[in-house]
C-alpha positions in Angstrom: 97.0 162.4 153.3 95.2 159.5 151.6 91.5 158.8 152.0 92.2 156.9 155.2 94.2 159.6 156.9 97.7 158.2 156.2 100.2 161.0 155.4 102.8 160.7 152.7 106.4 160.4 153.9 107.0 164.0 152.9 104.0 165.1 155.0 105.2 163.4 158.2 106.1 166.2 160.7 108.4 165.6 163.6 106.2 167.6 165.9 103.2 165.4 165.3 105.3 162.3 165.6 106.7 163.4 168.9 103.3 164.5 170.2 101.9 161.1 169.4 104.8 159.4 171.2 104.4 161.6 174.2 101.4 159.6 175.4 102.6 156.5 177.3 99.8 154.2 175.8 100.6 155.3 172.2 104.4 154.8 172.9 103.6 151.3 174.3 101.9 150.5 171.0 104.8 151.7 168.9 107.3 149.9 171.2 105.5 146.6 170.8 105.3 147.1 167.0 109.0 147.9 166.9 109.7 144.5 168.5 107.5 142.7 166.0 108.7 141.3 162.7 108.7 143.7 159.8 105.3 144.0 158.2 103.5 142.3 161.1 99.8 143.1 161.3 98.0 143.3 164.6 94.5 144.1 165.7 94.1 147.2 167.9 92.7 145.1 170.7 95.8 142.9 170.8 97.7 145.7 172.6 95.6 145.3 175.8 95.7 149.0 176.7 92.9 148.8 179.2 90.9 151.6 177.8 87.4 152.0 176.2 86.9 151.3 172.5 86.4 155.0 171.8 89.6 155.9 173.6 91.4 153.1 171.7 90.1 154.5 168.4 91.3 158.0 169.3 94.8 156.7 170.1 95.1 154.8 166.9 93.8 157.8 164.9 96.6 160.0 166.4 99.2 157.4 165.5 97.8 157.0 162.0 97.6 160.7 161.3 101.1 161.3 162.6 102.3 158.6 160.1 103.5 156.1 162.7 101.1 153.3 161.7 99.2 152.1 158.7 95.7 150.8 159.3 93.6 148.7 157.0 90.2 147.0 157.2 90.4 143.3 157.1 86.9 142.0 157.1 85.3 142.6 160.5 88.6 143.9 162.1 91.1 146.7 161.6 94.8 145.7 161.3 97.6 148.0 162.2 101.2 147.9 160.9 104.2 150.0 161.9 105.4 152.2 159.0 109.0 151.1 159.6 110.5 151.8 156.1 108.8 155.2 155.9 109.8 156.2 159.4 113.4 155.0 158.8 113.5 157.1 155.7 112.0 160.3 157.2 113.4 160.1 160.7 116.5 157.9 160.7 117.3 156.4 164.1 113.9 157.2 165.7 112.8 153.6 165.9 116.1 152.6 167.3 115.7 155.1 170.1 112.2 153.8 170.9 113.5 150.2 170.8 116.3 151.0 173.3 114.2 153.1 175.7 114.5 151.9 179.2 111.3 150.6 180.7 
């Protein structure tokens, strides 16, 4: 992992990814990111998950450490981006499954 907790593609584990996606709030985040344009950056608060800031921080840490998202500080906010190319390389078809999941 890098200094911010982002694993390299070779370090991404299917078990960690699936565990991160097992939570409905985290899956909602990834589903929304899958629907966004490639490379789109969003703030964590833009997902309107209805949880406390500390819980939100926890959910995004799990997503980051699983390798699903990339987070970067942008001034006074933290932006999140789906790691689409890396996920498509490591787990082909996973994002398509998420995009086509029935609500």
